[in-house]
N, C-alpha and C positions, 0 to 999 in steps of 0.2 A: 504493500498500499504507501502510495506515495502523497505528498503534499499537496493539494490542490492549485491550478495556475491562476484559477478567479474563483471567488465567493458562488458560492451555490444560492440563489435565488428561490423563496418560498412568497406566498401569499397566503392571507388568513384562512382558515377553514371554515365555513360556514354552508348549513346545510348540503352536507356529502358532496360539494366542490371547492378548490381553490377558487378565492374573491379579491380583488384587491381592497386596500383597506380607501375608507372614504378622504383619508388626510393626507394619502401619497405619500408619505413620508416612510422609511426604511433604518433598521437597526442595523449596522452594519459590525458581526462581531471578528475581532483579529483574535487569532490562536494564542493563550499564552505561553505556550512553546514555541511559536515559531514565527510569531510576531507577521502572518499576513492573514489578508483577506481570506475567510471560509464561508461564512455564511453570510445572508442578507434577509431578515425579517420584518415585518410591516411593522409601524410604532401606531398600534393600535388607536384607536379612539372611545369616546364614551356612546358616538353612536353606532360605533362597531360591535360594541357590547351589547347593545340595543338590538342591534340586527341577530346576533348567535342568539339571543335568550327569545326572541320572538320564534326562532326559528324551532328551538330545542323545546320552546310552549308548543308549538302548534304539533309536534312529533309526540309530545306528550299526552297533549288531549285526544290525539287521533288513534290512540293504541293500538298503533303498528309495531311498538316496542313491550310497552308497558301492560296491556293487556294480553300477551300471548303465554304462549305455556313456559315452565321452569325451563322442559324439556327443550323446549326449542329455543331458550336464550342460551341453554349451556353448550348444544352444538356448532352456535356461533363464535361462542368466546374459547371452545377449545381450538376451534381451527384459527382465532386470533392466537393463541401460543405459538402453533404449529409455525406459523409464517411470520412470527417475530422470529424464531429459529432459522429460519430459510434465510431470511435479511438479514442475520446475524452481523455480517461483518461490513454492510454499508453503515448499519446503526451503529455498532461499535465504532467504525470510523469517525462518524459525524461527531461522537458524544467525547472521541478523546480529542479531537481538533478545535472543540468548543469551549471542554473544561478542560482541558492539560491534563487527565488522570494516563496511568498507562493503557496502551491498547489491549494490553493482552486482559487488565481487570475488567475494561469495559465492554468485554466478548464476555466473561462471565456475570455482567450482570445484566446482560439480554436474555441469556438463559435464565437467572431468576427471575426476572420480568416475566419470562413465560410461565414458571412455575407458578407464579401468583396468577396469571387468567386461568390456568388449571384449576386451582383451589376454586375462584370466583366460579368457575363453569362447575366445579363440584354441589358449591352452596346454592347453586340455583333451583334445583330439586329438593332444597332443605330448608327452607321457610316458613315454619310451622305457625299457628296460631294455637289457640287452647278451647277448650270447652268446661262449660260447668256445670252440674247435673244435681247442685246441692242446693239450690235456691229453692225449694220448694216442688211440691207436687203439677203447680201451674208455671213454673217457669223453667226456661232453659238459655242457656247463652253460650257466646264464643267472644272469639276474639279472632280480629283478622290483622293480618301484618301488610300494610299497603306500602308499595313509593311513595318516596314524601313530594316527590316531584321534580323539579327543574332545579341540579345544583351546580355551584360554582365549585372550581377546583382550582386552587393556586399552588405551584410546586415550585420546588426552590431550585439551584444549580449545580447541587453537589451528585444528587442523582438523579438527574432527569428521568431518564424512563422506570427509571425502578422505582423513584417515589409516585411519578404517575400511574403505572401499576400496583400501588398500593391503595389507590383510589377508585381509578375508574372503573376497574370489572368487577367491584364491589360495587357500585351504584349501578352501573349498569344490568348486574345479576337480580339485583332488587326489582330493576322496570323502570330506572330512573332515564330522563335524559338530563344531559351534561354540556356546560360552555368549561373549559381548561383555560387557564393561563399559564402558561410555563413561564422559567421567568427569562427576562430578554438578552441572558448570557449565554444561555443552551436551549433552545427552542425546537434545535432543527428535529429532534428525534422525537417529541410530541406529534409535531407534524406528519413525521412520516409515520407513526402511528394513526394518526387520522386516516390516511392512506389505507392503512393494513386493516382496521374497520371496516371501511368500505368494501375491500377486496371479499371480505369473508364476512360480508351478510349484514352488518349492521344500519339501518335503516336511515334514512337523511335527514338530517336533522338531530338526531339522537344522541350523538357526539360532535362539539364544536371547539373551533381551538382559535383564540384571539391572543395573539402576543403584543408583547408592548410593554411599557411602564409600572409601578404601581397605581401611580399615578396617571392616567383617570382609568387604565383596564382592570386594575384590583379594587381600586375606590367604589366603580362602577358596578361591577359586580355587587359587592358586600353590600351597595345603599339597594340594588333593585328590588324591586318589590314583588316581581316575578321566581325571582332566585329564592326555593324555601330552604337552603341550607349550603354552608360554607366550610368546605374541606381545607384547613390551609395546613403546609407543612413551610416552618423556617424560622426565623430568630423571635424570641420571647418580646421583643419588643414589638414587631410588626402585630404577631399574634392577640396582643393588649387592644392595638388599636382597630383590628378588624374586630374581635368582640364586642369594644365598644360601638363601632357604628353596626353592624347585626343587633345590638339590642335596640336599634331605633324602631327598626320594624320585628324586632324578635324572632329573626330564624335562628334556626338550629344553627349551632358550630360543634366544626370537631377540628382541632388545634394540637399539632406536634411540633414542638416548640424546643431550644435549647436545652442543651444538656454539659454535665460536668462531673463527670461519672468516675466514681472513686472504685480502682482495683485494690482491696484490701489483700497482703501477702502477709501470714502470719510464720513465725521460724520453722514449726514443721512442714509448710510444703515442698513439692519438688519444683527444683529450683530450675530446672530444667524446662519442665513445662511452663514455669511462670515466666521465664525471661522469653519465651516465643509467644505466649500469649499478650504480655507486654508491649512486648515489638511489633506485633500485629494489631492490638488495640489501640495505638498509640499513633501510629502512623501510618494505616491503611489510608488511601485514599487523602495522602498524604496531609492526614490530621484536619481533615474538612469532613467531619461526620461527627453527627451530632450525637452517637455513641462512642466516641473516640474516649479510651481510657486515660484519658489527657493525665489525672493524677494519679499516683499510684503510692500507696501509702502500706509500707514497710517495716516492721517491726525489730525493734532495735538490733538483735542481737544479730538480724543476718543481712543487713540494713547495708554493710560495706562487702559482703561477698556481693551481693545480689547486685548493687551500682557498676561492680568491676566485671561481673560476668554481662550484664546488660549492655552494657558503655560496649565491649567487645563484640557481642552479637550484632548491635547495631550499626556496628561499622561495614559489616557486609550490605548492608542497604544500600543499590543502587539508585543515584537521584539524577536523572537524565532525559535526553527527549524519551517521550512517553511512547514516541513510534518504535522504540528499541524494545528488543524480545527481554531483554535482560533487566529493564526497568522497572522501578518498585515504588519508587514517588516520581512523579511527573512536576509538571508547573503550577503553581499558584494562579488561581482564578484572573484578580485582576489586582490592579496596581493599590487600592484605597485594601484590599484584606495583606496584601504583603507587608503593608506599612503598619496594620494593626500588628501584625504577628511579630515582625521585629521591636516593636514598641512595649510589646508584653516580655520580650526576653531581656530587652534595655531593664526594664522595671525589674526585674526578678535580679539582675545582677544588683541593681541598686541596693535590691532590699537584703542582700548577703547572698543568696542562692550561689552555689558551687554550680559552674557550667563545663561539666563534664564534658559535652564535646558538640560543638556543632553552632549555632546563634546567630551565623551569619549568614548572607546571601551568595550562593553558589556562583561562583565567575563565569560567564557565559556569553556566547557571541549573540546569543537572541534568547529572548525567553526568561519569565521570572522563577528561579528557582531558590528554597532556601534549604540550608544543609539540617539533615537529620540533629534535631538537638534534645541533651538531656539537662536539666536542671537539679540537682541533690540540695539537701535542706532546705527545701523550702519551706517558709513560714506559712502554717495552716491557713491562717487568715488571709492571707496576699494576695492580690488580685492574680496574679498567674495561677493561682491554687483556686479559687475560687469563680473565677467570671470563664467564659468558652471562651478559647482562642481561636481555635477553627485553626489549626495550622501543624507542622508538626514539630511541637511542644511539647516536653513529658514534664511534668512537675513531679519530683519526690519527696513525700514528705514519710518524716519516722515518728513512731509513735511506738509506746509502750506495753500497754494491756488492750485489748479486743473489745473493753468498753470506751476507751481513749477512741479508737479506730472507729466505731460507729460513730459518736458523738463527730469527729473532723465530716467522716462522712456524709451526715445528716445536715453538717454546721453551713450549708448553702441554699438558694434560692432553687434551685433546682434538685429534678429527681427521677430523671429519667431512666437508665439502668446505673446498675453496682454489681459489687464482685468480690468473692472472696476465694482464696487459695489455700487450704488447709486438708493435711489427713485425721482431723479430728472431727469427726461426727454433729460432737454434739458445738464445738466454735460456727459450724457450717449452717446446722439449724437456727441458731442464735442470728446470725449476722442475716440468713434470708428470712427471718420474721421481722427485724429492729430497723433493718435497712430501708430507708422510705423511697422507693423506687418501684415502676412500673415494671421493670426487669432484673431478677437478680443470679449473675452466672455463677455455679459454683464449678471452681477449677476447671475452668474454660472463659471463653473471652467472644465477642462478637458471631456466638453462633443463633441461629434464627431459623425459625421455621413458617411455614404459611400458618400451619394450625394454631401456635402461640399469638396469643392478643398484644398487640405493640401500642405502648403508650405511656404519659408519665405522670407521678404526684408533682403535685405546686406548681411550680410556674414552668414547669416542662410539657403544661397541655391539658386536655379537657378530651374524654372521649377516651375510644381503642381502636386501630385500625389491627386487620388481620383478623386470625383466631377464628372460632367457630361461626360468632356472633357477627363478625364484620360488615354482613349485608343490612344487617336490621338496624347498624347505624344510618341508612339510608332509608329507610321507612318510618311510617307513623301505624300504631295502634289504635285498632277501634274495636270498641266493645259493640257487640250485637244481643239486643236480649229479644229472646220469643215470649210472649205468651200464651199459655195453653189451655184450651176451649172457651168458655166464659169470662168474661174481665168481670171481676170486681165492680163493683160502682166506688165511687171517691164518698161518698157520705149515705 
């Protein structure tokens, strides 16, 4: 695969076809690794959002998707999964060019996304209500699960296709129609996803894509009276703004937000396993991951040995052109993120942390690359240990007892994921119960399955994605009561 000679241009996807934005302006994306133009997508307007919502609403009310059987929807979603795998090379290449992540990783993510479409396809046929036969001889009732309507999906730049696939297939499985706004930095794979959905039989208007900036595209989606629900993945601050906007007309919101995820390492842990998990957890996707183990809490007795082993192991991570097969860390998404990451490293230095390795930009002819960075003896309450860095920076905090570690782990505004490495059953159970996080890993990290729910405590979000009830997030529950025989008079 080679770098394109010119940017690939897309239009909006509305009512089953590519259409021009009413504003006529485009956003050009420059590869963060190669500094060449790779894609051009429309700078959408409020009017474009209105057109997309109108199309989605018409498709929903027609019943062309919302009223067909679960088995019919399931067949279409299975076909989508297969088609994504068939187009894996194209999808992965576009994602790498736009995001800077290693091409090999992008290919794995396409396969992972396809697995989510298969999971949603299975759930199409398992969306159940309930019945109640204990209300007396003259009454019987049931509850129905119905699609909530038109939903707005807003996705980030770090895992564009994967996170779109944590939302869209479950909304479609429920029978909803959707308007999705991908990040303006990484829109291409979402637009190709729209092509795939049409190829596989999703009716026109059911899935629409409006590209552009948060204002006006995201804002208009959140304010629109015909959008019944917003599902957003991104920063906590933007999530708060979306929740406030949605409150104006009482939309349902599902928010998957930031994390500052603690990995607790006890002195009885298998250090070889921990070192590998720590390296993956901290530096996967250049650390641009809400589930990154960006702070590792290590018990005093093994801290020096652990830091030595981890530093030596981390030296083997190749930071280079993401099109190289050997690349494990690619480029940083944009200049603002690069400056933010380096700012946190400098703040850590000034607070007295020891820089074990890295901490600087990688000097290259082109692109934005940051060295794998490990900071030791970080203060538990310092910004680099409590705020989301979203870069290849690992902070090591030392502790004496498990109670102290749990207190440090829970001592941030976030609660997305956490973990513990120990061979002591009692310690693992204590941590699993007391850590305030939506996911707790024991002796592993970043292991995920569609069957398990995903979401956070505290300011890491509202609601859950994935799991057996993922489709229910996109439904309303209706109670239906039947009176049997002659109705008793009121008076």
